[in-house]
C-alpha positions as CSV (number, residue, x, y, z in Angstrom):
1,X,-23.2,13.4,28.9
2,X,-24.6,11.4,26.2
3,X,-23.1,9.2,23.6
4,X,-24.0,11.3,20.7
5,X,-22.7,14.6,22.9
6,X,-18.9,12.3,23.4
7,X,-18.8,11.5,20.2
8,X,-18.9,15.1,18.9
9,X,-16.3,16.3,21.4
10,X,-14.2,12.9,20.3
11,X,-14.6,14.4,16.5
12,X,-13.4,18.0,17.4
13,X,-10.5,16.8,19.4
14,X,-9.8,14.2,15.9
15,X,-10.2,17.4,13.6
16,X,-8.0,19.9,16.0
17,X,-5.3,16.8,15.4
18,X,-5.9,16.2,11.4
19,X,-5.7,20.1,11.2
20,X,-2.1,20.0,13.3
21,X,-0.7,18.0,10.7
22,X,0.5,18.3,7.3
23,X,-1.9,15.9,4.7
24,X,-2.0,17.2,1.2
25,X,-2.8,15.2,-1.5
26,X,-0.3,11.4,-1.9
27,X,1.4,12.9,1.6
28,X,-1.7,11.9,3.8
29,X,0.9,9.2,5.7
30,X,0.5,10.6,9.1
31,X,-2.9,11.8,8.6
32,X,-3.9,8.0,8.4
33,X,-1.7,7.2,11.2
34,X,-3.7,9.3,13.3
35,X,-7.1,7.7,11.8
36,X,-5.6,4.5,12.6
37,X,-4.9,5.5,16.3
38,X,-8.7,6.9,16.7
39,X,-9.9,2.9,15.9
40,X,-7.2,1.2,17.9
41,X,-8.0,3.3,21.0
42,X,-11.9,2.0,20.4
43,X,-11.1,-1.4,19.7
44,X,-12.8,-1.3,16.2
45,X,-11.0,-2.9,13.7
46,X,-9.9,-1.7,10.6
47,X,-7.9,-1.8,6.9
48,X,-5.9,0.2,5.6
49,X,-4.6,0.4,1.8
50,X,-1.9,3.5,1.2
51,X,-3.2,6.3,2.8
52,X,-7.0,5.2,2.8
53,X,-8.6,3.8,6.1
54,X,-11.8,2.1,6.2
55,X,-13.8,0.1,8.8
56,X,-17.3,-2.0,8.7
57,X,-19.8,-2.2,11.8
58,X,-19.4,-4.6,14.5
59,X,-22.6,-6.9,13.3
60,X,-21.9,-6.8,9.6
61,X,-24.0,-9.2,7.9
62,X,-23.3,-10.1,4.2
63,X,-26.8,-10.9,3.3
64,X,-27.7,-7.0,4.0
65,X,-27.4,-4.1,2.1
66,X,-24.5,-1.9,2.5
67,X,-23.8,2.4,2.9
68,X,-21.0,3.7,2.4
69,X,-19.9,6.9,4.3
70,X,-17.0,9.0,3.0
71,X,-15.2,11.6,3.1
72,X,-11.7,12.4,2.2
73,X,-8.4,13.3,4.8
74,X,-6.2,15.3,2.2
75,X,-6.0,18.8,1.6
76,X,-4.8,21.1,-1.0
77,X,-1.7,23.4,-0.1
78,X,-2.8,26.7,1.9
79,X,-3.0,29.9,-0.4
80,X,0.0,32.8,0.0
81,X,-3.1,35.0,1.4
82,X,-3.2,32.8,4.9
83,X,-2.9,35.6,7.6
84,X,-2.9,32.5,10.7
85,X,-0.7,29.4,10.7
86,X,-3.2,26.7,8.8
87,X,-1.7,23.8,11.0
88,X,-2.6,25.7,14.0
89,X,-6.2,24.7,15.1
90,X,-7.5,27.8,16.6
91,X,-11.0,28.3,18.2
92,X,-11.9,31.6,18.4
93,X,-15.8,32.7,19.3
94,X,-17.1,28.9,18.2
95,X,-14.9,29.1,15.3
96,X,-12.3,26.4,14.4
97,X,-9.5,27.8,11.8
98,X,-7.5,25.5,9.9
99,X,-6.2,24.4,6.6
100,X,-8.9,21.3,5.9
101,X,-11.3,22.5,8.7
102,X,-14.2,22.8,5.8
103,X,-12.6,21.0,3.4
104,X,-13.4,18.4,4.8
105,X,-12.4,17.5,8.0
106,X,-15.4,18.5,9.4
107,X,-17.6,16.1,7.3
108,X,-15.1,13.3,7.9
109,X,-14.9,13.7,11.5
110,X,-18.9,14.3,11.2
111,X,-18.9,10.9,9.0
112,X,-16.8,9.3,11.3
113,X,-18.9,10.2,14.4
114,X,-22.4,8.7,12.9
115,X,-20.3,5.1,11.9
116,X,-19.3,5.1,15.2
117,X,-22.7,6.0,16.9
118,X,-23.8,2.8,14.7
119,X,-21.1,0.5,15.1
120,X,-22.2,-1.6,18.1
121,X,-25.6,-1.9,16.8
122,X,-27.4,-5.1,16.1
123,X,-30.5,-4.0,14.7
124,X,-30.2,-2.1,11.2
125,X,-31.0,-3.1,8.2
126,X,-28.3,-2.1,6.7
127,X,-24.5,-2.5,6.7
128,X,-22.5,0.7,7.6
129,X,-19.2,0.9,5.7
130,X,-16.8,3.8,6.8
131,X,-13.8,5.1,4.0
132,X,-11.4,8.0,4.9
133,X,-9.8,8.1,1.4
134,X,-7.2,10.0,0.3
135,X,-6.0,12.2,-3.3
136,X,-9.4,13.3,-3.6
137,X,-8.5,16.9,-4.1
138,X,-6.4,15.8,-7.3
139,X,-9.0,13.1,-8.1
140,X,-6.0,10.9,-8.0
141,X,-6.2,6.7,-8.3
142,X,-4.9,5.7,-5.2
143,X,-8.1,7.1,-3.6
144,X,-11.5,6.1,-3.1
145,X,-11.3,4.8,-6.6
146,X,-8.3,2.1,-5.4
147,X,-10.3,0.7,-2.7
148,X,-13.0,-0.1,-4.5
149,X,-11.2,-3.0,-5.9
150,X,-10.7,-4.7,-3.1
151,X,-12.5,-8.0,-3.1
152,X,-13.4,-7.6,0.8
153,X,-15.6,-4.4,0.1
154,X,-19.4,-5.4,-0.3
155,X,-21.4,-4.0,-3.1
156,X,-22.6,-0.4,-1.6
157,X,-26.6,0.1,-2.4
158,X,-25.8,4.0,-1.9
159,X,-23.1,6.3,-0.7
160,X,-23.1,9.7,1.5
161,X,-20.0,11.4,0.3
162,X,-19.3,14.0,3.1
163,X,-18.5,17.5,1.3
164,X,-19.5,20.9,2.4
165,X,-23.0,21.7,1.7
166,X,-24.4,23.9,5.1
167,X,-26.0,19.6,5.8
168,X,-28.8,20.6,2.4
169,X,-28.9,17.6,-0.1
170,X,-26.6,17.5,-3.5
171,X,-28.7,14.8,-5.3
172,X,-26.5,15.1,-8.3
173,X,-23.2,16.0,-9.4
174,X,-21.4,16.6,-12.8
175,X,-18.7,14.9,-13.9
176,X,-15.2,16.1,-15.4
177,X,-13.3,15.3,-18.5
178,X,-10.1,17.6,-18.9
179,X,-9.3,17.7,-22.6
180,X,-5.7,18.5,-24.1
181,X,-6.3,20.0,-27.4
182,X,-3.3,21.2,-30.2
183,X,-3.8,23.3,-33.2
184,X,-1.2,22.6,-35.5
185,X,-0.1,25.3,-38.4
186,X,3.0,26.2,-40.2
187,X,6.0,27.8,-38.9
188,X,7.3,30.9,-40.4
189,X,8.9,34.4,-40.5
190,X,6.1,37.2,-38.5
191,X,7.6,39.4,-41.2
192,X,6.8,37.9,-44.2
193,X,3.7,36.1,-45.8
194,X,4.7,33.1,-44.6
195,X,3.4,30.2,-42.4
196,X,0.3,29.1,-41.3
197,X,-0.5,30.5,-37.4
198,X,-1.7,27.5,-35.3
199,X,-3.0,30.6,-32.9
200,X,-5.6,31.2,-34.9
201,X,-6.5,28.0,-35.8
202,X,-6.9,28.0,-31.8
203,X,-8.4,30.8,-31.6
204,X,-11.7,29.6,-34.0
205,X,-12.0,26.1,-32.1
206,X,-11.7,28.2,-28.6
207,X,-14.6,30.6,-29.4
208,X,-16.5,27.2,-31.2
209,X,-15.8,26.1,-27.2
210,X,-17.2,29.5,-25.9
211,X,-20.1,29.8,-27.7
212,X,-21.8,25.9,-27.8
213,X,-24.5,24.8,-25.6
214,X,-25.3,20.9,-25.7
215,X,-28.9,20.5,-27.0
216,X,-30.2,18.2,-23.6
217,X,-30.5,20.4,-20.4
218,X,-30.3,18.2,-17.1
219,X,-33.4,19.2,-14.9
220,X,-31.3,19.1,-11.8
221,X,-27.9,20.1,-13.0
222,X,-28.9,22.4,-15.6
223,X,-26.6,23.1,-18.8
224,X,-23.2,21.4,-19.8
225,X,-20.3,24.0,-19.2
226,X,-17.1,23.8,-21.2
227,X,-14.2,26.3,-20.1
228,X,-11.0,27.1,-21.9
229,X,-8.5,27.3,-18.6
230,X,-5.0,27.0,-19.9
231,X,-3.0,28.4,-23.2
232,X,0.6,27.6,-24.7
233,X,2.0,28.8,-28.3
234,X,5.1,30.5,-29.4
235,X,8.5,31.0,-28.2
236,X,9.9,33.9,-30.2
237,X,8.2,37.0,-31.2
238,X,9.1,36.6,-34.8
239,X,8.2,33.1,-35.6
240,X,4.7,31.7,-36.5
241,X,3.8,29.3,-34.4
242,X,3.0,25.9,-35.5
243,X,1.6,24.5,-32.5
244,X,-0.8,26.0,-30.1
245,X,-1.7,23.8,-27.4
246,X,-5.2,24.6,-24.8
247,X,-7.1,22.7,-22.4
248,X,-10.4,22.5,-21.9
249,X,-12.2,22.1,-18.5
250,X,-15.6,20.0,-19.4
251,X,-18.6,20.1,-16.3
252,X,-20.3,16.9,-17.5
253,X,-24.6,16.2,-16.9
254,X,-26.1,12.9,-16.7
255,X,-27.7,13.9,-20.1
256,X,-23.9,12.9,-21.9
257,X,-21.8,10.1,-21.4
258,X,-18.0,11.3,-21.5
259,X,-17.7,9.6,-24.7
260,X,-20.1,11.4,-26.0
261,X,-19.1,14.6,-24.7
262,X,-15.4,13.7,-26.1
263,X,-17.1,12.9,-29.8
264,X,-18.7,16.4,-29.9
265,X,-15.7,18.1,-29.3
266,X,-13.8,16.3,-31.8
267,X,-16.1,16.5,-34.4
268,X,-16.4,20.2,-34.3
269,X,-12.9,21.4,-34.0
270,X,-9.8,21.4,-35.9
271,X,-7.6,20.9,-33.0
272,X,-6.3,17.6,-31.9
273,X,-8.3,16.7,-29.3
274,X,-7.6,14.3,-26.6
275,X,-9.4,13.5,-23.1
276,X,-7.0,13.3,-20.1
277,X,-9.3,10.5,-18.5
278,X,-12.9,9.2,-18.7
279,X,-13.0,8.3,-14.8
280,X,-14.7,11.2,-13.6
281,X,-18.8,10.4,-14.0
282,X,-21.8,12.2,-13.2
283,X,-23.3,11.3,-10.1
284,X,-27.0,11.1,-8.7
285,X,-29.8,9.8,-6.0
286,X,-33.4,9.8,-6.7
287,X,-35.6,12.3,-5.3
288,X,-37.7,9.6,-4.0
289,X,-35.3,7.6,-2.3
290,X,-35.5,7.0,1.5
291,X,-32.5,9.0,2.4
292,X,-33.0,12.0,0.3
293,X,-36.7,11.6,1.5
294,X,-35.7,12.0,5.2
295,X,-33.2,15.1,4.7
296,X,-36.3,16.5,3.1
297,X,-38.5,15.7,6.2
298,X,-35.9,17.4,8.4
299,X,-36.1,21.3,6.4
300,X,-33.0,20.3,4.3
301,X,-33.4,21.4,0.5
302,X,-32.1,19.7,-2.5
303,X,-29.6,20.8,-5.4
304,X,-27.1,20.1,-8.2
305,X,-23.7,20.4,-7.3
306,X,-21.2,21.7,-10.2
307,X,-18.0,20.7,-8.5
308,X,-16.7,16.7,-8.5
309,X,-15.8,14.8,-5.8
310,X,-15.1,11.0,-5.1
311,X,-18.8,10.5,-6.2
312,X,-17.9,10.5,-9.9
313,X,-15.4,7.1,-8.8
314,X,-18.9,5.5,-7.6
315,X,-21.1,3.2,-9.5
316,X,-23.8,3.2,-6.8
317,X,-26.4,5.9,-5.9
318,X,-24.5,8.8,-3.8
319,X,-26.0,12.2,-2.0
320,X,-23.4,14.7,-1.1
321,X,-24.0,16.1,2.0
322,X,-21.7,17.6,5.1
323,X,-21.1,20.2,7.4
324,X,-19.4,23.6,6.6
325,X,-20.0,26.2,3.2
326,X,-18.3,25.1,0.2
327,X,-17.3,28.5,-0.7
328,X,-15.1,28.3,2.5
329,X,-13.1,25.5,0.6
330,X,-9.4,26.1,-0.8
331,X,-9.6,30.1,0.6
332,X,-7.0,31.7,2.9
333,X,-7.6,31.4,6.9
334,X,-10.3,28.2,6.2
335,X,-13.0,27.7,8.7
336,X,-16.0,25.8,10.1
337,X,-18.3,26.6,13.1
338,X,-18.0,24.0,15.9
339,X,-22.3,24.4,15.5
340,X,-22.2,23.5,12.5
341,X,-19.9,20.1,13.7
342,X,-22.4,19.4,16.2
343,X,-25.6,19.7,13.8
344,X,-23.8,17.6,11.0
345,X,-23.5,14.7,13.3
346,X,-27.3,15.0,14.7
347,X,-28.8,15.3,11.0
348,X,-26.4,12.2,9.5
349,X,-27.6,10.2,12.6
350,X,-30.9,11.2,12.1
351,X,-31.6,10.6,8.8
352,X,-29.5,7.4,8.3
353,X,-31.4,6.2,11.7
354,X,-34.6,6.7,9.4
355,X,-33.2,4.2,6.6
356,X,-30.8,1.9,8.6
357,X,-33.1,1.0,11.3
358,X,-35.5,-1.8,11.7
359,X,-38.7,-0.4,12.7
């Protein structure tokens, strides 16, 4: 058995252990313990902060640039439509079923296998940093964002973030800003011509949000997108409501900063508008970057991703790529093909090898 075959076998065993262990966001302590044990069994030094686990390659050299390999080990909660036990790793016809198998367990164990492949090599032109992060599914502040503040972490040259992309190259990703809005009116009796209905004010603002198009369009990510996803008003049928709250989900391209996007909203609606945070920025990597070119040489395709990942908290150039299919994420009876994990490890190793091994 070759080293790569052994690493693939170990990755599948590890993924089954992770599936069998509940790891909802902010509750990843047990899967963190499993990952710790994985490193201990291989005598690989690692560190842990809350539920984030990280390790550096054996011949780490501060004079070299660093590539980050990152994916997350938290999951969403299983939806009510599951027909299988979400915590029972079931293999049938080459398919592994289980919660987190696709998002993002397959990516996590494939990147970890890749890290192990390069761990002992002394001919690397890059350091390799592996991070298994927490709280990705809720964009939490105690995940990768917290870890990046650690003093002993090197400056990162570029990153591969493991999310299910069918091993195609997401060279750009939209940022996310959630905006909470409040329309203000005046309460009154619904039977008389009294009050100023806050719902009607909110409707006017929501109509603008629905129809407004930001002028600048990203060549990779396309148009900006705003969606009103929550609305609340009123307490009883015969009272004109004096407030109406609604929430906007804003998917932001590199053409606008989050601050510019918020300012545009505030200038065009009557309701008060406040962003929950301006942390989750758009991210990208140039088409000319060696890691992207390595993927293209292996028949991979590039695209822009509308969904948000841990890329949003990185300041370096980053590529989102991993085994599995995005449409399976958060679905009932989630699964990944074992062949996808095998292919993922193979492609990660070949692509990185072209970039970080001295020729």
